[in-house]
N, C-alpha and C positions, 0 to 999 in steps of 0.2 A: 498528524504525523504517523501515528502507528498504523501499520498495514494490518488491521484486524477489524472484523465486523463486530463492533460493540453491541449493536442492536439490530436484530433482524427486522427488516421492513419489507413486507410482501405487498407488491402492487398487483392489482387485477390487470390482466392483459387487456389491451385495447382491441376490441373485436370489431371487425368490419365486414358486414354482410350486405348483399344487394337486396335488402328487404325494406319494408316500411320504416322510415327513420323514427316515427313515433313509437312503433312497437318495440324496436330495439331499445330506445331510450327508457321506455316504461319498464322493460325487463331488467335493464341494468340498474335503474334506481331502486327497484324492489329488492334486488340482490344486495345492493349497497346498504339499503335500509336494514335488511336482516343482519348484515354483518355488523352494522353500527349497534343494533340492539344487543347482539350477541356479545360484542366487546363491552358494552355497558354492564351487562349482567355479570360478565367475568370480573370486571373491575369491582363491582359491588361485593362479590364473593371474596376477592383479594383483600379489600379493605377490612372486612370482618376478620379474616385470617391474620392479616398484618397487625391489627389492633390486639389480637390475642397472642402476639409475640412470635408468629411464624416467620423465621428469617428469610426463607425462600419467597414467601408471599410479599414480604417487605421489599425485597429486591425487585420482584416482578411489578409491584405497584410503582416503585421508583422508575422503572423502565416505561410504564404506561404514562406517567406524568412527563417523562422526558420526551417521549415521542408523540404525545397527544393522542394516544390510542385508547378510546373509551372515556377519556376525560380531557378537559382543556389542558393544553400544554402548560406546564408550570415547573420551571427548573428548580425553584426554591423548594417546592414540595418534593420533587424528585430527589434532590440532594438530602433532604431530611429523612426520607425513607431508605435511601441507600446507606446513610449513616447508621440508622437503626439496625439494618441488616449487618453492617460491618462490625458494629459493637458486639454482635453475637458470633463473630468469626466467619461471616460469609465472605469468602475471599473474592468472589466476582464483584461484590459491591465495593470492596476496597480498591480494586483495579479501576472501576468506573469513576469513583470519586477522584482518584489520582489523575485519571485522564481528563476529567472536567477541569481540575485546577491547572493541569499542565497547559491545556489549550484554551482556557477561558471559556468553556462551554457553559453558559448560564450563570457563571460566577466570575469574579475578578481573577485574572491569571495570577497564580501564586505557586512558584516553583518549590518553596519550602513545604507547603501543604502537599503538593504532588509527590515530592520526595518521601515525605513521611508515610503516605498511603501506599506508594509503590513498595516502600521498604517493608511495610506490614504484610503486603501480599507476597512479596518475594521471599520473605522468611517462612512463608507457608508452602514454598515450593511451586509457586505459580509462574510458569515459564515466561508469559508475556510481561509480567511485572519484573522478573529478573532481567530481561532484556532492556526494558525501559529504565530500570534503575541503573544499569550499566551505562545507558545513554546519558543519564543525568550526571553520573560521575565523569564520563568522558568529556562532556560539554561544560562541566562546572555549573550546572543549573540546580539551585536549591541546596548545594553542597560544594565543598572545595573540590576543584578538579583533581582527579586521582586516576591516572590511566591504568595502573596495576589493579586497582579496585574495579574499574570498568571492565577490564579483561576478565577478571574473576567472575563477575556477574554474567557477562556474556557467555562464559564457558558453562556456567550452571544451566543457562537456558539452552545453549547449543547441545549440551548433553541430553536434553529432553527433546531434541530434534526440532527446535524452533528455527525455521529457516532464516528469519531476520537476524537472530542472534548468531547463527552459523556464519552468515555473511559479514556481520560486524566483527566477529572474532577473527575470521579469515583476513579481513582488511588489516586488523591490528598485527596479526602474524606477518603479513606481507610487508607492512610498513615498519615493523619493529616498534610498535607503540604499546608500552605497558607490558611488553613480553618480548623475549628474544625473537629476532627475525627468523622465519621458517617458511620458505616457499612451498615445501611439500605439504605441510599441514594446511597452509592457506589454500592450496589447490584442492586438497581433499575436502575441506569445509565448503569452499565455493561450489564444488561439484555436488555435494550433498544438498546445499540450498538451491542450486540451479535445478536439480532433478525434482525438487519439490515445487518448482514453478515460480520461484522468486526472481523477478526480472533483474534487479541490480546484481544479483549473484550470477545470472546468466551473462550479463554484459561483462562483468569482471572476469568470468571464466573465459569468455571470448578474447578478452584482452591478454590473458595469460597464454592462450594458444597462439595469438597473433604475434606476440613479442617473444615467445619462447621462454616465458618465465614459469618455472615449475613443470613445464612440458616441452617436448620438441615442438618447434614451429609447425603449425598446421592451420593454414588459412581456411580450409574447408570446415574444420571443426569450429574455427572462430566464426565463420559465416553461419554455421548451423545454430550456435548458441545465441548469437546476437539477433538472429531472425526471431527466435523464440521470444526474446525480450521485446523486440520491436512490435511483434504481433500482439503484445499485451498493452500497447499504447505508451510504451516507455520512450519518451522523446529522444533522449541521448542515444539510445540503441537504434532508433529510427535514423538518426543522423549517421551513425556508424555503418548501418546497412546501406544507406545511400552512398557512402564513401566507397564501400567494397564494390558496389555495382559500377561506380564511376571509374575505379581503378582496375576492375576485372580481377580482383583478388578473392579466391575462394568461391567465386560465382562468375558467370559469364559477363563480359563487358556489356553494359546495357545502360546507355545514357537516359533512356526514357524511365527505366526502373529507378535509376539513381535520382532523377528529378522527382518522381512520385514520392520516394521515401524522404527526400529532403523537404518536399512540400508538406508532408505529413508531420515531420519534426517541427517545421516552421509554424504550422498551425497550432502546435502545442507550446509555442513560445520559445523554441530553440533558435536563437538569433543567428547562429552560424549556418543553419539551414537556409535562412533567407538570403544570405550572401552567396551561397552555392547556386541558388536558383538563377541568379543573374548570370553567373558563369556558364551554366549549362544551357540556358535559353538560346545562346548564340550557336550551339551545336545541334539544336533540334529545329525541325520545321514548325511553323505555327500550329499545324494540325497535331503534331506530336506533343507540343506543349499543352494544347487544349485538352487532349486525351489524358495526359499525365495529371493535369490539374483536376480533371473530373474523377480519375481513379483515386487520387489522394483524398478528395472530398468524401468519396464513398468509404474509403478506409478509415478516415477520422471519425465519421459518423458511426461506423460499425464497431470501433474499439473503445474500451473504457479509458478514462484518463488515469494513468497509473500514479499512485501515491507510494513512494518508497518506504514509508513508515519511519520508525525511530532507527534509521540506519545511517551509516556513514556515507559520504559522497563516494562516487565511483573511484576506484583506485587508478583507473586509466581507461580512456576511450580509444577506439581505433582511428577516429578522425584526428588528424594532426593538430596539436596545440600550437597556436601561433602567438 
């Protein structure tokens, strides 16, 4: 759920040269072998430091076991080392433990344990944990549902410029959940999170411009922000952008572009996109449909699949709700 990179995983780029395949493979395996030996040596050093009580080494060793980098993947061993680091106040370890319990990564899902560890990290001023703790209060997971408490924790993280928390808090201001309704504060927070590149905030900001909520109606601004979210692979924003092209709002009327974005959204599981494809296919020639399908496939392959993180659902989309 959380839109954060817990663990950095670096992949060697796939190289393609018009040379002897055996030569290329031999070079690649030698490099990979060197990397493996290097990782094993690093883990050996980490183990010694970790056993000597070095909290950072304990955390890094936990990460090595979690990812299988230099050692066989072992979630139980990872959790043990993370807990050793957490007992020494290493806040990153507290957060990862909470995440593992919240999502059932290598352990049985346990919201109470997740809440306890997020709480420990949040009380140390860790913004990601503050946001996730707010999410647990908002959803009533591991703790009794308390929207005021949720808003309070979102605000702490938002004040540290965490974009997910800014978006969550903005949604609560806009909906009047746990805090008095305030469209201007919602707009300010959505804008801050959107400028940080958080796709749900970009879509919500587009909705505010489109509906004239907190801003004067501005379809061009709506199209600008929803495009940014769509180009990150955010399916509901792709649906919205398709709708704008279909209607010619904020962008030029373009059924082919509308079809392409609807198809991209449908490929990401957006059911409403599939329904729109049938409608538009009768307005386009077979060649146009074929090209739009090909363009959508390239688009889907080139874009990441967006995970909104521990965030609220969109406050509103541009595509009409039926």
